[in-house]
C-alpha positions as CSV (number, residue, x, y, z in Angstrom):
1,M,-13.8,-8.3,45.6
2,S,-15.8,-7.2,42.5
3,Y,-15.4,-8.3,39.3
4,V,-15.5,-5.7,36.6
5,D,-16.7,-6.4,33.1
6,L,-13.5,-6.5,30.6
7,A,-15.0,-5.4,27.5
8,T,-17.3,-1.9,29.4
9,L,-13.9,-1.2,31.3
10,T,-11.9,-1.5,27.8
11,M,-14.3,0.7,26.1
12,H,-14.4,3.0,28.8
13,R,-10.7,4.0,29.0
14,R,-10.6,3.5,25.3
15,N,-12.6,6.4,25.1
16,E,-10.9,8.0,27.6
17,L,-7.3,7.2,25.9
18,E,-8.4,8.2,22.7
19,G,-9.9,11.6,24.6
20,R,-6.5,12.5,26.1
21,I,-4.3,11.5,22.9
22,N,-6.7,13.3,20.1
23,M,-6.1,16.8,23.0
24,F,-2.4,16.1,22.8
25,L,-2.7,15.9,18.6
26,E,-4.0,19.4,19.1
27,K,-1.3,20.8,21.3
28,C,1.2,19.0,18.9
29,D,-0.5,20.7,16.0
30,H,-0.3,24.1,17.7
31,A,3.3,23.3,18.4
32,I,3.9,22.5,14.6
33,N,2.7,25.0,13.3
34,D,4.1,27.9,16.3
35,I,7.7,26.4,15.4
36,K,6.9,26.5,11.7
37,K,6.3,30.6,12.4
38,M,9.6,31.2,14.1
39,K,11.9,29.6,11.1
40,T,10.0,31.6,9.3
41,K,10.7,34.9,11.5
42,A,14.2,34.1,11.4
43,Q,14.7,33.6,8.1
44,G,13.3,37.0,7.9
45,F,16.1,38.5,9.9
46,V,18.2,38.3,7.2
47,L,15.9,40.8,4.9
48,Q,15.6,43.4,7.9
49,L,18.9,44.2,7.6
50,N,18.5,45.6,3.7
51,C,18.0,48.6,5.3
52,D,19.1,52.2,6.4
53,P,22.9,52.2,7.8
54,A,21.5,54.0,10.2
55,E,18.9,51.7,11.1
56,L,21.5,48.6,10.2
57,K,23.1,48.2,14.3
58,E,19.3,48.4,15.7
59,R,18.1,45.8,13.5
60,F,20.9,43.5,14.1
61,L,20.6,43.5,17.3
62,K,16.9,42.6,18.0
63,S,17.5,40.4,15.6
64,M,19.8,38.0,17.0
65,K,17.9,38.6,20.8
66,L,14.7,37.1,18.7
67,L,17.6,34.7,17.0
68,D,19.6,33.3,20.7
69,E,15.3,34.0,22.5
70,F,14.0,31.6,19.9
71,T,17.5,28.8,20.0
72,Y,17.2,29.2,24.2
73,L,13.3,27.6,22.9
74,I,13.7,25.2,20.5
75,T,17.3,23.3,23.1
76,D,14.8,23.5,26.2
77,F,12.4,21.9,23.7
78,N,15.0,18.9,22.4
79,L,16.1,18.6,25.7
80,A,12.8,18.0,27.1
81,T,12.3,15.7,24.0
82,G,15.6,14.1,24.9
83,Q,15.0,13.8,28.4
84,I,11.2,11.2,27.6
85,E,13.5,9.2,25.2
86,D,16.3,8.3,28.0
87,L,13.5,7.4,30.0
88,G,11.2,4.9,27.9
89,S,14.4,2.9,26.9
90,S,15.6,2.2,30.0
91,E,12.8,1.5,30.9
92,Y,11.3,-0.6,28.2
93,T,13.3,-2.8,25.0
94,P,11.5,-2.0,21.6
95,V,10.5,-5.4,20.9
96,P,9.9,-5.9,16.2
97,D,5.9,-6.8,14.4
98,T,7.0,-9.1,12.8
99,T,8.6,-12.1,14.4
100,P,12.5,-12.1,12.7
101,K,13.3,-15.2,10.4
102,L,15.0,-18.0,11.2
103,L,18.5,-18.9,9.7
104,P,19.3,-21.1,7.5
105,T,21.2,-24.5,7.9
106,P,24.3,-23.9,6.0
107,Q,25.9,-26.4,4.1
108,L,29.2,-27.5,5.5
109,P,31.0,-28.7,1.7
110,T,34.9,-28.2,1.2
111,L,35.9,-25.0,1.8
112,N,38.3,-22.9,2.8
113,L,39.5,-23.0,6.6
114,L,39.5,-19.7,6.7
115,D,36.1,-19.0,5.7
116,A,34.5,-21.8,7.8
117,L,36.1,-20.8,11.4
118,S,34.2,-17.9,9.7
119,E,30.9,-18.2,9.4
120,P,29.4,-16.3,12.4
121,T,27.1,-18.9,14.9
122,P,23.5,-17.5,15.3
123,S,23.5,-15.0,18.1
124,T,20.4,-15.4,21.1
125,S,20.9,-12.1,22.9
126,Q,17.3,-10.6,22.6
127,A,19.2,-6.8,22.6
128,S,20.8,-7.4,18.7
129,M,16.7,-8.3,17.3
130,K,16.2,-4.4,16.9
131,V,13.4,-3.4,14.1
132,T,16.0,-2.7,11.6
133,H,19.2,-4.7,10.6
134,T,22.9,-3.7,9.0
135,K,23.9,-6.6,6.7
136,K,28.8,-5.8,6.1
137,P,29.1,-6.0,2.6
138,K,31.2,-9.1,1.5
139,R,34.2,-9.4,0.2
140,L,34.3,-10.3,-3.2
141,K,37.6,-12.7,-3.1
142,S,40.7,-12.9,-6.9
143,I,41.9,-15.7,-6.8
144,K,44.8,-16.2,-8.7
145,D,45.7,-19.3,-11.0
146,D,48.9,-19.4,-9.3
147,Q,47.0,-19.6,-5.4
148,T,45.8,-23.5,-3.9
149,L,43.5,-23.5,-2.0
150,I,43.6,-25.9,1.5
151,T,40.9,-27.9,2.0
152,F,39.8,-30.0,3.3
153,S,39.8,-33.5,1.5
154,S,44.0,-32.3,1.0
155,S,46.1,-35.3,1.1
156,S,48.8,-33.2,2.3
157,C,50.6,-34.0,5.5
158,S,53.1,-30.5,4.8
159,S,52.9,-28.2,7.9
160,E,50.7,-25.8,6.0
161,S,47.7,-28.3,5.8
162,V,45.2,-29.6,8.4
163,P,44.8,-32.9,9.2
164,L,41.0,-34.0,8.0
165,V,40.6,-35.2,11.4
166,K,40.7,-32.3,13.1
167,T,38.9,-30.7,10.4
168,E,35.4,-32.6,10.7
169,V,35.4,-32.5,14.5
170,V,35.6,-28.3,14.4
171,S,33.2,-28.7,11.6
172,K,30.7,-30.7,13.4
173,E,31.0,-28.8,16.5
174,V,30.4,-25.7,14.6
175,Q,27.0,-27.4,13.1
176,C,26.2,-28.8,16.3
177,E,25.5,-25.4,17.9
178,I,24.2,-23.9,15.4
179,V,20.9,-26.3,14.9
180,Y,21.1,-26.2,18.8
181,E,20.9,-22.2,18.7
182,L,18.7,-22.8,15.7
183,E,16.5,-24.6,18.1
184,K,16.0,-22.7,21.2
185,L,15.5,-19.9,19.1
186,D,13.1,-21.3,17.0
187,I,11.1,-22.5,20.9
188,E,11.4,-19.0,22.4
189,D,10.5,-17.1,19.4
190,N,6.5,-19.4,19.2
191,Q,6.4,-19.0,23.0
192,S,6.3,-15.9,22.9
193,Q,4.7,-15.9,19.5
194,V,1.5,-18.1,21.9
195,S,2.0,-15.9,25.2
196,Q,1.1,-12.1,23.1
197,E,-1.6,-13.8,20.2
198,S,-3.3,-16.5,22.9
199,C,-4.1,-13.2,25.5
200,K,-7.5,-12.5,23.8
201,L,-11.3,-13.5,24.8
202,P,-13.8,-12.1,22.7
203,A,-16.4,-8.9,24.6
204,Q,-19.5,-10.4,26.4
205,S,-22.6,-9.4,24.2
206,M,-24.4,-6.6,25.5
207,L,-27.1,-7.8,28.3
208,E,-30.6,-5.6,27.1
209,V,-32.7,-3.8,30.0
210,D,-35.9,-5.1,30.3
211,N,-35.5,-8.7,28.8
212,T,-35.5,-11.9,30.8
213,Y,-32.8,-14.7,30.6
214,S,-31.7,-18.2,32.1
215,G,-29.2,-18.0,33.9
216,T,-26.9,-20.0,37.2
217,I,-26.1,-18.0,39.7
218,M,-21.9,-19.7,39.6
219,H,-20.5,-17.1,43.0
220,V,-21.0,-14.6,45.9
221,D,-18.9,-12.1,46.9
222,G,-20.4,-9.5,49.4
223,S,-23.6,-8.8,47.7
224,S,-22.4,-10.0,44.7
225,F,-22.2,-12.6,42.4
226,W,-21.6,-13.7,39.5
227,I,-23.9,-15.9,37.1
228,I,-23.6,-17.1,33.9
229,T,-26.4,-16.9,31.3
230,E,-25.4,-19.8,29.1
231,D,-25.7,-23.5,29.3
232,T,-24.2,-24.7,31.4
233,D,-22.8,-27.8,29.6
234,I,-21.0,-26.0,27.0
235,V,-19.1,-24.4,30.3
236,Y,-18.0,-27.9,31.6
237,R,-17.0,-30.1,27.9
238,L,-14.4,-26.5,27.8
239,M,-13.0,-27.7,31.2
240,L,-13.0,-31.1,29.9
241,E,-11.3,-30.4,26.6
242,M,-8.7,-27.7,28.3
243,T,-8.3,-30.6,31.0
244,E,-7.3,-33.1,27.7
245,Y,-5.4,-31.3,26.8
246,Y,-2.8,-29.4,28.8
247,T,-2.7,-33.2,30.2
248,K,-0.6,-33.8,27.8
249,N,1.1,-30.7,27.0
250,Y,2.2,-29.1,29.9
251,R,5.2,-27.5,30.1
252,K,6.4,-26.2,33.4
253,M,6.6,-22.4,33.8
254,N,9.5,-19.8,35.6
255,L,8.6,-16.7,36.9
256,K,9.7,-14.6,34.7
257,E,7.3,-16.2,32.1
258,V,4.2,-16.2,34.8
259,K,4.7,-12.9,35.0
260,I,3.8,-11.7,31.3
261,L,0.7,-14.3,31.7
262,A,-2.2,-12.0,31.1
263,Y,-5.5,-14.9,30.4
264,C,-3.8,-18.8,31.5
265,A,-4.9,-21.5,32.4
266,V,-4.8,-22.3,35.8
267,Y,-5.7,-26.2,37.6
268,D,-6.7,-26.9,40.6
269,G,-6.9,-30.0,41.1
270,D,-9.6,-31.9,39.4
271,C,-9.7,-29.7,36.1
272,Y,-8.2,-26.6,34.3
273,Y,-10.5,-23.1,34.2
274,R,-10.1,-19.9,32.0
275,G,-8.1,-17.6,34.2
276,L,-7.0,-13.6,34.3
277,F,-3.4,-13.7,36.1
278,L,-4.0,-10.3,38.7
279,N,-0.6,-10.2,40.4
280,L,2.2,-12.6,42.0
281,I,2.2,-12.6,45.7
282,E,5.3,-11.2,46.5
283,D,5.7,-13.5,50.0
284,G,8.1,-17.0,48.5
285,T,5.8,-19.2,47.9
286,N,5.3,-18.6,44.2
287,T,2.0,-18.1,44.6
288,A,-0.4,-16.6,41.7
289,E,-3.0,-14.4,42.6
290,V,-6.1,-15.3,39.2
291,Y,-9.9,-14.8,38.5
292,I,-11.1,-17.1,37.1
293,V,-13.5,-15.0,33.8
294,D,-15.9,-19.0,33.9
295,T,-17.2,-18.5,37.6
296,G,-16.5,-14.8,38.7
297,E,-14.4,-16.2,41.5
298,T,-10.4,-15.1,42.9
299,R,-7.7,-17.4,44.5
300,C,-4.9,-18.3,44.6
301,F,-2.4,-20.5,42.9
302,H,1.3,-21.6,42.5
303,I,2.7,-21.4,39.6
304,D,3.3,-24.8,38.8
305,S,-0.5,-25.0,38.0
306,L,-0.4,-21.8,35.3
307,Q,-0.2,-22.6,32.1
308,P,-0.3,-20.1,28.6
309,L,-4.2,-20.4,27.8
310,V,-3.7,-21.3,24.1
311,L,-5.7,-20.1,20.5
312,Q,-8.3,-22.9,20.5
313,F,-10.0,-21.7,24.1
314,C,-9.8,-18.4,23.2
315,D,-13.7,-18.0,20.4
316,S,-15.7,-17.5,23.4
317,P,-16.5,-14.4,25.6
318,P,-16.0,-15.3,30.2
319,Y,-18.8,-16.3,30.3
320,A,-19.7,-15.5,34.1
321,R,-21.0,-12.9,35.0
322,C,-21.3,-9.8,37.7
323,C,-24.2,-8.6,39.1
324,H,-26.2,-6.6,42.0
325,L,-29.9,-6.7,42.6
326,A,-31.3,-4.5,41.8
327,G,-34.5,-1.9,43.9
328,V,-32.5,-2.8,46.7
329,D,-30.0,-1.4,49.3
330,P,-27.4,-3.1,52.3
331,I,-28.0,-1.6,55.6
332,N,-25.4,-1.1,56.1
333,Y,-22.1,-1.2,53.9
334,N,-19.5,-0.7,57.1
335,D,-21.4,-3.7,59.1
336,M,-19.0,-6.7,58.1
337,H,-21.3,-8.9,60.0
338,L,-24.4,-8.2,58.6
339,V,-22.6,-8.6,55.2
340,E,-21.3,-11.7,56.0
341,K,-24.9,-13.2,56.7
342,L,-26.0,-11.8,53.4
343,E,-23.4,-13.0,51.4
344,E,-24.2,-16.6,54.1
345,C,-28.2,-16.0,52.9
346,M,-27.4,-15.7,49.1
347,R,-24.5,-18.9,49.7
348,N,-27.3,-21.2,49.2
349,Y,-28.9,-20.1,46.3
350,I,-25.4,-20.8,44.4
351,G,-26.1,-23.5,41.1
352,T,-29.8,-22.8,41.4
353,L,-31.3,-22.3,37.9
354,C,-33.3,-19.5,38.2
355,K,-34.5,-16.6,35.8
356,I,-32.7,-12.9,35.9
357,E,-34.2,-10.0,35.0
358,I,-32.5,-6.7,32.9
359,D,-33.5,-3.5,35.1
360,D,-29.4,-1.8,34.8
361,N,-26.7,-2.3,32.4
362,S,-24.7,1.0,31.7
363,S,-22.4,0.0,35.0
364,E,-19.9,-2.8,34.8
365,S,-21.8,-4.8,37.0
366,L,-25.6,-6.2,35.9
367,G,-28.9,-4.5,38.3
368,V,-31.0,-7.7,37.7
369,Y,-33.8,-9.4,39.5
370,V,-33.3,-13.2,40.1
371,I,-36.8,-15.2,39.6
372,L,-36.3,-18.4,41.5
373,P,-38.4,-21.8,40.5
374,D,-40.8,-21.0,42.8
375,N,-42.0,-17.7,41.5
376,Q,-39.9,-15.7,44.0
377,T,-37.7,-13.3,44.3
378,L,-34.1,-13.1,45.6
379,N,-34.7,-9.1,46.2
380,Q,-37.8,-10.2,47.9
381,I,-36.3,-12.5,50.3
382,I,-33.6,-10.1,50.6
383,V,-35.7,-7.5,52.0
384,Q,-37.7,-9.2,54.3
385,Q,-35.1,-11.2,56.1
386,E,-34.1,-7.3,56.8
387,F,-30.3,-7.6,55.4
388,A,-31.4,-4.8,52.4
389,N,-33.9,-1.4,51.7
390,A,-36.1,-1.3,48.9
391,I,-35.9,1.1,47.2
392,N,-39.2,3.3,45.8
393,R,-40.7,0.2,47.7
394,P,-44.5,0.4,46.7
395,V,-47.3,1.3,48.2
396,S,-50.2,-0.9,48.6
397,P,-53.8,0.5,46.7
398,A,-55.4,0.4,50.0
399,K,-53.2,2.4,51.6
400,Q,-53.4,5.1,48.9
401,A,-55.7,8.1,49.7
402,P,-58.3,8.7,47.3
403,A,-58.1,10.4,44.1
404,V,-59.5,13.5,44.6
405,H,-60.5,15.9,41.4
406,C,-60.7,19.6,42.2
407,P,-57.6,22.9,41.1
408,P,-55.1,22.2,42.5
409,E,-55.1,25.3,44.4
410,L,-57.7,23.4,46.7
411,V,-55.5,20.6,47.6
412,N,-54.1,20.6,51.0
413,D,-50.9,21.5,51.2
414,S,-50.0,21.9,54.6
415,S,-47.4,19.2,54.2
416,L,-45.3,22.2,52.1
417,D,-42.5,23.6,53.7
418,I,-41.3,26.5,51.2
419,T,-38.5,27.7,54.1
420,H,-37.0,24.3,52.7
421,C,-37.2,25.4,48.5
422,P,-33.7,26.7,47.2
423,E,-34.7,30.9,46.1
424,Y,-34.1,32.4,42.5
425,E,-34.7,35.5,41.0
426,D,-35.2,33.6,37.9
427,P,-38.0,32.3,37.1
428,V,-36.2,30.3,34.2
429,E,-33.2,29.5,36.6
430,A,-35.6,27.9,38.6
431,V,-36.8,26.0,36.4
432,T,-34.3,25.1,34.2
433,G,-31.2,25.2,36.6
434,Y,-29.9,28.4,33.5
435,H,-29.8,31.4,33.5
436,N,-30.4,33.3,30.5
437,R,-28.7,35.5,29.4
438,D,-30.0,35.6,25.1
439,E,-32.4,38.4,26.4
440,A,-29.8,41.0,27.5
441,D,-28.0,40.1,24.4
442,I,-30.7,41.9,21.9
443,C,-31.5,45.6,21.1
444,K,-34.3,46.8,21.9
445,H,-34.1,49.4,19.6
446,Y,-34.1,48.2,16.4
447,K,-36.8,49.1,14.4
448,G,-35.4,47.2,11.1
449,G,-33.2,48.3,7.9
450,P,-30.2,47.2,5.9
451,S,-28.1,48.8,7.9
452,A,-28.3,46.2,10.6
453,T,-28.4,48.7,12.9
454,C,-30.2,50.7,15.6
455,F,-30.1,54.6,16.4
456,K,-26.6,53.8,17.8
457,G,-24.4,52.4,14.6
458,A,-21.1,50.6,14.9
459,K,-21.3,51.2,19.2
460,C,-23.8,48.9,19.6
461,K,-22.9,45.0,20.5
462,K,-25.9,43.4,20.7
463,K,-28.1,41.2,18.3
464,H,-29.9,42.6,15.9
465,I,-32.9,40.4,14.6
466,V,-34.5,41.1,11.7
467,K,-38.2,41.8,11.1
468,H,-40.6,39.6,9.0
469,P,-41.9,41.7,5.6
470,D,-45.5,40.6,6.7
471,G,-44.8,42.5,10.5
472,W,-44.1,40.0,13.3
473,T,-40.6,38.9,14.6
474,L,-39.7,36.3,15.8
475,D,-40.1,35.3,19.7
476,R,-37.3,35.8,22.0
477,V,-37.4,33.4,23.2
478,E,-38.1,31.2,20.0
479,V,-34.0,32.3,18.6
480,V,-32.6,31.0,21.4
481,G,-34.1,27.4,21.0
482,K,-36.2,26.8,22.6
483,C,-39.8,26.1,21.7
484,K,-44.0,25.7,23.2
485,S,-46.3,23.5,23.9
486,I,-48.7,22.0,22.0
487,P,-52.2,23.8,23.8
488,L,-53.8,20.8,25.9
489,P,-57.3,19.4,24.5
490,E,-60.3,20.4,27.0
491,P,-61.7,17.8,29.1
492,G,-65.1,16.4,27.5
493,T,-64.0,16.5,23.8
494,W,-63.2,13.9,21.1
495,H,-60.3,14.5,19.5
496,K,-58.7,11.9,16.2
497,V,-55.4,10.7,17.2
498,L,-52.3,9.0,16.5
499,V,-50.0,6.7,18.6
500,T,-47.1,7.8,18.4
501,C,-44.9,5.6,21.6
502,V,-45.2,3.9,24.5
503,C,-43.8,4.7,27.1
504,H,-45.0,2.5,30.3
505,Y,-48.3,-0.1,30.6
506,D,-50.9,3.1,30.7
507,R,-48.9,6.0,29.5
508,V,-48.4,6.5,25.7
509,Y,-47.9,9.6,23.5
510,F,-50.5,10.9,20.2
511,Q,-50.0,13.5,17.6
512,I,-53.7,14.9,17.5
513,I,-54.4,15.3,13.3
514,D,-58.0,16.4,13.6
515,N,-57.9,20.0,13.9
516,K,-54.7,20.1,11.6
517,E,-54.5,23.6,10.2
518,P,-54.0,23.6,6.4
519,E,-50.7,25.8,5.3
520,Q,-50.9,28.8,4.6
521,I,-49.4,30.5,1.4
522,P,-47.6,33.0,2.0
523,D,-47.2,36.0,-0.4
524,F,-44.5,36.6,-2.8
525,G,-40.8,36.8,-1.2
526,V,-42.2,36.0,2.2
527,V,-41.0,33.3,3.4
528,L,-42.7,31.1,6.9
529,P,-41.9,28.9,9.2
530,P,-42.8,25.2,9.0
531,A,-46.2,25.2,10.3
532,T,-47.1,21.4,10.6
533,L,-45.3,18.4,10.9
534,E,-45.2,16.9,7.5
535,S,-43.3,20.3,6.6
536,L,-40.5,20.8,9.5
537,V,-39.6,17.7,8.7
538,R,-39.7,17.9,5.5
539,D,-37.5,21.0,5.6
540,M,-35.0,19.3,7.9
541,N,-34.0,16.6,5.8
542,S,-33.4,18.6,3.0
543,P,-30.3,18.1,0.7
544,A,-29.8,22.5,1.9
545,A,-31.2,22.1,4.8
546,R,-29.0,19.6,5.7
547,I,-25.3,20.2,4.7
548,T,-25.8,23.9,7.3
549,Y,-26.3,21.8,9.9
550,K,-24.1,23.4,12.7
551,P,-22.5,20.4,15.3
552,L,-22.9,22.5,19.0
553,K,-19.7,24.2,20.1
554,L,-21.2,23.5,24.4
555,T,-21.6,19.9,25.2
556,P,-25.4,19.7,25.6
557,A,-27.5,20.8,28.9
558,P,-29.8,18.7,29.8
559,G,-33.3,20.6,28.3
560,E,-31.7,22.1,25.9
561,M,-33.5,22.0,22.1
562,V,-31.5,20.4,19.1
563,A,-31.7,17.8,16.6
564,A,-31.4,14.8,16.8
565,L,-30.5,11.9,14.3
566,Y,-32.4,9.2,14.5
567,P,-29.8,6.3,13.5
568,L,-33.1,4.1,12.0
569,D,-34.1,6.5,9.2
570,D,-31.5,9.1,9.4
571,N,-33.7,12.4,9.4
572,W,-33.0,14.3,11.5
573,Y,-36.0,15.6,13.6
574,R,-36.4,17.8,17.0
575,A,-35.3,16.4,20.2
576,R,-34.7,18.4,23.9
577,V,-31.5,16.8,25.8
578,L,-32.5,14.3,29.2
579,S,-29.3,13.6,30.1
580,L,-25.5,13.0,29.1
581,T,-22.5,10.6,30.0
582,R,-19.3,11.9,29.3
583,P,-17.5,8.7,29.5
584,D,-18.9,6.8,26.1
585,Q,-20.3,10.7,25.4
586,S,-23.9,9.3,25.1
587,V,-27.1,11.8,25.1
588,E,-30.0,10.9,25.6
589,V,-33.1,12.9,23.8
590,M,-36.1,12.8,24.1
591,Y,-38.3,13.5,20.4
592,V,-40.2,16.2,21.3
593,D,-42.6,15.0,18.2
594,Y,-43.2,11.5,18.7
595,G,-42.3,11.3,22.3
596,T,-38.7,8.7,21.6
597,V,-36.9,8.2,24.2
598,L,-32.9,7.2,22.3
599,W,-29.6,7.5,24.0
600,V,-27.6,9.0,20.8
601,K,-23.6,9.7,20.4
602,E,-22.8,14.0,20.6
603,D,-21.4,14.4,16.5
604,Q,-24.9,13.2,16.0
605,I,-26.7,16.5,17.9
606,R,-26.4,19.4,15.7
607,H,-27.9,23.1,16.6
608,L,-31.8,23.6,16.0
609,E,-32.2,26.5,13.9
610,A,-34.7,29.2,15.2
611,R,-37.2,28.2,12.5
612,Y,-37.4,25.1,13.4
613,T,-38.4,26.5,17.3
614,F,-41.8,27.9,15.9
615,L,-44.0,25.3,15.7
616,P,-45.1,24.3,18.9
617,M,-44.4,20.2,19.5
618,Q,-46.8,17.6,19.0
619,A,-46.3,14.6,21.4
620,V,-49.0,15.0,23.8
621,R,-48.2,11.9,26.3
622,C,-51.3,10.8,28.2
623,V,-52.6,8.3,30.6
624,L,-55.4,5.6,30.2
625,A,-58.5,6.5,32.8
626,G,-59.7,4.7,35.6
627,V,-56.3,2.6,35.3
628,T,-54.1,0.6,37.7
629,C,-51.5,-1.9,37.8
630,P,-52.9,-5.4,39.9
631,S,-49.6,-5.7,40.9
632,H,-45.8,-4.3,41.5
633,D,-44.0,-6.8,39.8
634,S,-42.4,-4.9,37.5
635,Q,-42.0,-8.2,35.1
636,H,-46.3,-7.6,34.9
637,W,-45.5,-4.1,33.2
638,A,-43.1,-4.5,31.2
639,A,-45.4,-7.6,30.0
640,A,-48.7,-4.5,29.9
641,K,-46.5,-2.4,27.7
642,R,-45.9,-5.5,25.2
643,V,-49.6,-5.6,24.8
644,L,-50.6,-2.1,25.1
645,G,-47.6,-1.1,22.2
646,E,-49.5,-3.8,20.4
647,L,-53.3,-2.7,20.5
648,T,-52.6,1.5,19.9
649,Q,-48.7,2.0,18.5
650,D,-48.6,3.6,15.3
651,K,-52.9,3.3,15.1
652,L,-55.3,6.1,14.5
653,L,-57.4,6.0,17.6
654,D,-60.9,8.7,18.3
655,A,-59.1,9.8,21.7
656,H,-62.2,11.1,24.6
657,I,-60.4,14.1,27.2
658,I,-61.7,13.5,30.9
659,S,-58.9,15.5,32.5
660,R,-55.7,17.8,31.9
661,D,-52.8,17.8,34.1
662,Y,-49.8,20.2,33.9
663,D,-48.4,18.1,31.2
664,E,-50.7,15.2,30.6
665,V,-53.9,14.2,29.8
666,A,-56.3,11.7,31.0
667,V,-58.3,10.4,28.0
668,E,-60.3,7.1,27.1
669,L,-58.9,5.2,24.1
670,F,-61.4,3.8,21.2
671,N,-60.0,1.7,18.4
672,S,-61.4,1.7,14.6
673,D,-64.2,-0.4,16.1
674,G,-65.1,1.5,19.0
675,Y,-63.7,-0.9,21.9
676,S,-62.0,0.6,24.3
677,I,-58.2,-0.1,24.6
678,A,-58.2,-0.3,28.5
679,E,-61.1,-2.1,28.6
680,Q,-59.2,-5.5,26.5
681,L,-56.5,-4.3,28.6
682,A,-58.2,-5.2,31.8
683,A,-59.4,-8.5,29.6
684,R,-56.0,-9.6,29.4
685,D,-55.9,-9.1,33.1
686,M,-53.2,-6.4,32.8
687,V,-54.8,-4.1,34.3
688,D,-57.2,-2.7,36.5
689,L,-60.4,-0.8,36.0
690,V,-61.5,1.6,38.8
691,E,-63.8,4.4,38.3
692,Y,-64.0,8.0,37.2
693,S,-65.7,10.5,35.7
694,V,-64.7,14.3,33.2
695,V,-62.9,16.7,35.3
696,D,-64.1,20.3,34.1
697,D,-61.7,23.0,34.2
698,T,-62.5,25.3,31.5
699,K,-63.9,27.8,34.0
700,T,-60.5,27.5,36.3
701,Q,-58.6,30.9,36.0
702,C,-54.7,30.2,38.1
703,K,-53.4,26.2,38.2
704,V,-50.5,25.8,41.7
705,V,-47.8,23.6,40.1
706,A,-46.3,21.8,43.7
707,P,-42.9,20.9,43.3
C-alpha cells in the first residue's frame, strides 16, 4: 500500500470539486433565468386576451396549452428536488454549527406542586436537537385575592395538602435526574467537540526540486519508502508526550465512536503514535486498520488501543513523506518475487541517516535520489543488483562518437527510417501538431478602404485585415499569434550580450545588445508596432494596454504564444506555452525574450495582441563551446549550474560565436576583465575543457533537420 500525501491529494480534490461546483452554479443561474422568463411570459397571457373577438378563442387555447406545459415542467422540477431532499434526510442527520447551550439547573424553592411537576426534564434525544427551536409561550397565571396556594411548607394535614416528606422526595428525584442528564449532555457535547476539532493536521511543506535534505528512512513497502526529513528526536519527544498523556487520560471507546474517527492515537504496546483511521475490519475481532502518519506504516490494532487525537498533538504536520527512487524503473512490476527482493534490499537501510535530492515533487510520491553516508546512491545500488533499469542512462565519454564539424546534409543518415515517421500534408501540423485554419479565414481580395469589405460586400464572411498607411500589411502568421525568432549571429563574430537566464551547467540565454537599431520615428498619424524590447515591455504594461487584455476562451495549446504575468514584478511579457496540467490549472511557459521557464495559473495568461508579435524573440540560447561535465551526478550538475549563474547572471559579457545550430549557438563568453567563463568553471573543477574550432557555415545553402 502506498501512502498518499494528504495535503496534495486534498488540494487536487478541492480544485476538482470547486470546478464541478462552479459548473453546477452556472447551470443553476441558467435555470433560474429560464424560470423567470417562464413566469414573466405566463403573467403576459392575460394581456393577450385583449384582442379581436374572432381571435379570442384561439389565443385562450394557446395560452392554456403553454400554461399547462409550464406547470408540468415546474412540477417535475419540484418532484425531483423533493426526492433529493428525502434521500438526503434519510441518510444524514443535520448537526447544528454551534454547540447547544446547557440548561441551567433549576432552583427548587417553595413552589406550587403543579408547577414543580410540570417542569420539563432535559431530553437526551439527538433528534430533538435542531438548528431552530420553537418555544411555547408561557401562560401568566392571575392569582385572585381569596385564592390560597398549596405549598411544600404548608403545615395543614387536610386531604387537599401534600405531605412534606413526600414532596421533598419528589423534588430531590427531579433535581437528581436533571443534574444527571445535564452531566451526560455535557460529556457528549465535549466528546463531539473534541472529535470534530481534533481531526485536523496541518499540511506538509513542499520540498523544492534540485535541493538536498537530510533524512532518515523509516519504512519500506514494495518500491515505495517513507523518510523523515526533520530531526528524529522531535518525533521521539512527541511519542513520549502522547504516551504520558494517554496513560493518565485513557478512555475506552465503543465501535460507534471508533467509526467516526479521522485522526487518532494508537498504542502498540510500547508507546502511542499519531494515526489516520482507514477502516474497521468486519470479521468480529474489533480490529481497525490505521496508517501511522509519522512512520509511514499501515498496521492493524484492536479498538481498545485507539484514542481520539487531542488538539495539543495536532500542531505539527505528518513527519513521514512517501518517496520512490528517481531515475530507475523496476524490471517487472508483476513479478512479486522480484518486488520482495527489492523490498528486502531496501529494508537494510531502515534507520540510516542519509541525504535525499528531490528530482520530482509534482505527485503524491516524491521522486528522490538517496545519497548514503559512503556517498553512494541507493538508486545506483538497486540498478547494480539488477532489481531495476536506469532511465536515460548516460553514455560514457569514451563510448561517445567524436564530434564531426560538418554541414548536417553530409551526416550519414542510414540509421534513419522514414517509414517510421508519421505522414503530414500540412507542415505546420507536422511541427506543432496543430492544423492551422486561419489562412483560409483571411480574405485575399480585400484592398483596404473605409467600407472594411471586398467586392463581395456583405456576402464575404472572411476576415479583412487593414493595411498599414505606409503600404505594408501585417504578416498573416503574426496576426494569428505567432512570433519569429531572432536571426542567429554568424560564426566568428563578436557581440556584446546580456545573460538573462541560466538553464543548465553549460547553457544560458542571452540578449544581443550591440546591434540594437534606434527606434524608427513614424510619420504623422502612423502607429508602428514596438521595434525594441524596452518599448515592447513598456507598451504591454501601460495602463491602457492592461485593461484591454482578453482572457483565453480555450485552454492554451503547447507552442501557443500568449501574454503571461511574471509574478515577481507583476508585469506582462511575451511567453510560449510548454505544457499544462488540468487538475491544478497550471501552465508551464517560457518567457521568449528572457528564457525563463515558470509555472503560472491559467488566470495569469492573456491573449497576445498581433502588434506585439512584430518584434522577433530576443532570447538566444547558447552553449559553452569546448565544455563537458566530468561527472554524470545530478548533484554535481546542480553545483555547476549555481557557479555558472554566479559568473554570468544579469551581466554584460563578450561573446565569440563558434558555431550555430537550428535553435542555439556555441559561444565563448568573456567577462569585463577578459577572463573566459569556461576556464573559470574548469578552475573550480566543475567542467572539463576539450578542443574546438570555429565552424563557418556562411556558404551553406540548405540544412536538414533530423527528427
